[in-house]
VOGU-3710 file (C-alpha; in Angstrom, 3 decimals, decimal comma):
1> xxxxxxxxxx> -220,743/-239,799/-37,148  -222,894/-240,428/-40,213  -221,572/-241,841/-43,479  -222,483/-238,548/-45,213  -220,030/-236,629/-43,015  -217,245/-239,043/-43,858  -218,172/-238,668/-47,525  -217,992/-234,862/-47,202  -214,523/-235,132/-45,708  -213,421/-237,412/-48,537
11> xxxxxxxxxx> -214,955/-235,068/-51,134  -213,138/-232,075/-49,636  -209,853/-233,994/-49,604  -210,212/-235,067/-53,233  -211,210/-231,521/-54,274  -207,846/-230,351/-52,963  -205,967/-233,098/-54,771  -204,704/-234,614/-51,518  -204,067/-238,307/-51,140  -205,432/-240,093/-48,106
21> xxxxxxxxxx> -201,886/-240,811/-46,948  -200,810/-237,149/-47,318  -203,782/-235,857/-45,313  -203,281/-238,491/-42,601  -199,619/-237,513/-42,296  -200,417/-233,790/-42,104  -202,776/-234,211/-39,125  -200,779/-236,944/-37,394  -203,080/-239,967/-37,751  -202,689/-243,266/-39,581
31> xxxxxxxxxx> -204,027/-243,679/-43,147  -206,129/-246,632/-41,976  -207,816/-244,500/-39,290  -208,530/-241,738/-41,787  -209,964/-244,269/-44,225  -212,285/-245,616/-41,513  -213,418/-242,054/-40,683  -214,161/-241,290/-44,341  -216,164/-244,495/-44,773  -218,085/-243,940/-41,520
41> xxxxxxxxxx> -216,663/-247,060/-39,850  -215,192/-245,122/-36,914  -215,645/-241,750/-35,214  -212,956/-239,090/-34,804  -212,091/-237,377/-31,553  -212,962/-233,695/-31,205  -209,324/-232,702/-31,770  -209,013/-234,979/-34,844  -212,206/-233,494/-36,273  -210,890/-229,963/-35,701
51> xxxxxxxxxx> -207,637/-230,927/-37,405  -209,493/-232,318/-40,419  -211,746/-229,303/-40,969  -208,728/-227,037/-40,498  -206,454/-228,884/-42,909  -209,229/-229,196/-45,513  -210,374/-225,600/-44,900  -214,072/-226,405/-44,552  -216,591/-225,240/-41,982  -218,491/-227,276/-39,413
61> xxxxxxxxxx> -221,688/-225,919/-40,984  -220,725/-227,505/-44,311  -219,739/-230,706/-42,523  -223,067/-230,887/-40,679  -225,112/-230,113/-43,792  -226,161/-226,508/-43,152  -224,342/-225,413/-46,311  -225,672/-227,507/-49,182  -222,846/-226,508/-51,520  -220,270/-229,287/-52,013
71> xxxxxxxxxx> -216,923/-228,458/-50,414  -214,481/-227,118/-52,963  -211,318/-225,097/-53,198  -213,252/-222,105/-54,512  -215,884/-222,248/-51,781  -213,236/-222,618/-49,079  -211,076/-219,677/-50,201  -211,111/-216,936/-47,533  -212,823/-213,690/-48,441  -213,063/-210,363/-46,617
81> xxxxxxxxxx> -215,977/-210,249/-44,208  -218,657/-207,738/-45,275  -218,959/-204,669/-43,101  -222,753/-204,838/-42,836  -223,969/-208,181/-44,212  -227,551/-208,563/-45,342  -228,849/-211,777/-43,800  -230,384/-214,202/-46,273  -233,000/-215,227/-43,689  -234,566/-213,489/-40,703
91> xxxxxxxxxx> -236,266/-216,475/-39,076  -235,391/-220,143/-38,559  -237,298/-222,963/-36,875  -235,482/-226,270/-36,527  -237,127/-229,243/-34,849  -235,065/-231,347/-32,457  -235,205/-234,404/-34,701  -233,712/-232,312/-37,510  -230,559/-231,369/-35,581  -227,458/-232,473/-37,531
101> xxxxxxxxxx> -225,354/-234,524/-35,095  -221,744/-235,541/-34,674  -220,756/-238,353/-32,302  -217,072/-238,310/-31,355  -215,258/-241,422/-30,206  -214,379/-239,909/-26,799  -217,948/-239,569/-25,551  -218,695/-236,098/-26,935  -221,843/-235,347/-28,927  -222,498/-232,171/-30,937
111> xxxxxxxxxx> -225,949/-231,143/-32,160  -226,126/-228,096/-34,433  -228,927/-225,726/-33,445  -230,782/-223,209/-35,593  -229,011/-220,021/-36,643  -229,741/-217,462/-39,335  -227,986/-217,923/-42,648  -224,891/-215,728/-43,020  -224,889/-214,841/-39,306  -221,420/-215,154/-37,770
121> xxxxxxxxxx> -222,723/-217,455/-35,046  -222,406/-221,197/-34,448  -224,911/-222,768/-32,049  -224,419/-226,228/-30,548  -226,005/-228,449/-27,921  -223,039/-230,404/-26,555  -223,008/-233,507/-24,352  -219,919/-234,720/-22,492  -220,294/-238,237/-21,088  -218,533/-238,998/-17,753
131> xxxxxxxxxx> -214,788/-239,037/-18,386  -215,107/-237,342/-21,783  -212,993/-234,362/-22,809  -212,551/-232,105/-25,811  -209,273/-233,930/-26,499  -208,585/-237,599/-25,757  -204,906/-236,822/-25,190  -205,621/-233,854/-22,917  -204,419/-231,284/-25,463  -205,321/-227,660/-25,005
141> xxxxxxxxxx> -206,774/-225,947/-28,054  -207,639/-222,451/-29,190  -209,695/-221,112/-32,062  -211,153/-217,874/-33,360  -214,204/-216,182/-31,881  -215,844/-215,699/-28,498  -217,273/-218,795/-26,779  -220,494/-218,565/-24,767  -221,602/-221,530/-22,636  -224,680/-222,265/-20,520
151> xxxxxxxxxx> -224,619/-225,610/-18,694  -228,021/-227,284/-18,559  -227,111/-230,308/-16,414  -224,150/-232,066/-14,830  -220,750/-230,546/-14,113  -217,919/-229,638/-16,455  -214,337/-228,580/-15,768  -212,744/-225,917/-17,950  -208,984/-225,566/-18,001  -208,376/-222,059/-19,339
161> xxxxxxxxxx> -204,635/-221,535/-19,736  -203,305/-222,092/-16,179  -206,630/-221,666/-14,370  -209,272/-224,333/-13,661  -212,982/-223,517/-13,458  -215,719/-225,911/-12,262  -218,980/-225,231/-14,109  -222,224/-226,333/-12,429  -225,694/-226,715/-13,942  -227,186/-223,245/-14,328
171> xxxxxxxxxx> -223,794/-221,559/-14,632  -222,891/-219,505/-17,676  -219,469/-218,556/-18,974  -217,898/-216,579/-21,800  -214,245/-216,314/-22,872  -211,995/-215,458/-25,791  -211,567/-218,772/-27,602  -208,006/-217,910/-28,619  -207,017/-218,522/-25,011  -205,809/-222,170/-24,730
181> xxxxxxxxxx> -208,564/-224,267/-23,183  -209,826/-227,792/-22,531  -213,198/-229,128/-21,319  -213,372/-232,310/-19,188  -216,307/-234,054/-17,501  -214,874/-235,412/-14,244  -218,331/-236,107/-12,816  -220,462/-239,266/-12,783  -223,325/-237,879/-14,892  -223,444/-236,512/-18,453
191> xxxxxxxxxx> -222,780/-232,783/-18,760  -225,086/-231,064/-21,257  -224,796/-227,457/-22,326  -225,586/-224,898/-24,991  -222,654/-223,283/-26,792  -222,668/-220,165/-28,956  -219,467/-219,281/-30,801  -219,636/-215,731/-32,094  -217,392/-213,866/-34,500  -215,263/-216,835/-35,563
201> xxxxxxxxxx> -215,533/-216,263/-39,314  -214,850/-212,530/-39,122  -211,805/-213,074/-36,914  -210,478/-215,837/-39,154  -210,725/-213,573/-42,187  -208,794/-210,812/-40,451  -205,064/-210,724/-41,138  -204,350/-209,828/-37,533  -206,568/-212,502/-35,990  -203,744/-214,811/-34,919
211> xxxxxxxxxx> -203,881/-218,583/-35,179  -205,975/-221,584/-34,197  -204,053/-224,351/-32,521  -204,106/-227,638/-30,658  -201,414/-227,392/-27,982  -199,726/-230,762/-27,834  -198,868/-230,851/-24,142  -200,122/-229,555/-20,822  -197,908/-226,670/-19,740  -196,840/-225,686/-16,263
221> xxxxxxxxxx> -196,904/-222,045/-15,182  -194,247/-220,064/-16,950  -193,776/-222,597/-19,749  -194,012/-221,201/-23,303  -197,219/-221,729/-25,246  -195,709/-221,036/-28,680  -194,743/-224,669/-29,333  -198,280/-225,395/-30,523  -198,992/-227,127/-33,822  -201,206/-224,791/-35,833
231> xxxxxxx> -203,899/-227,182/-37,072  -206,996/-225,042/-36,543  -205,973/-221,896/-38,410  -208,615/-222,396/-41,100  -211,564/-223,596/-38,992  -213,885/-221,216/-40,808  -216,303/-220,855/-43,703
//
């Protein structure tokens, strides 16, 4: 993770008048770890990153530099989604060396791909190293939108609620991201895929959209899923 991303997190925290200790307590990490993340000395896990952008109410686009506006309370305030938005751009060409990148400490790498401004789409090239998962602790998570995945190479296991799906290179998959899920690379080679998350912002701005959560434990069949800690409710623009 670059120093600029840590600086953006710190700027968003200070804009909300939150102390480092208060933010660390709210997402369940130590103040020293949060300080190291903000100064770029260490990398967060995927789930810690989700918790931070949720608690600070900033988007991944802003974190990765797509939105040049500094994070602020005003910019982060939810607003009704327009019925028929007029896109600010109708073409985008982004070279591979220009891809904003996040490196998580559990062997997961995100590269943001080109999308049109104001389009309710997030595009990522994601790499899971052998043994890597979307949560170090094995937590299920759910968030707004519909998740589309095409696996370019390797194998990836998706736990979707109580079902397990093995994804091979060349396979594609789509699911409602509000269903609790977890990705794990149980293979011996990196798993690389292209993700498109569609409709996340519109769903987040809808009063009936539900919540975004990291589920703190694996659950057996029949166990309730409503014990989740709602840390991803504001993972939106």
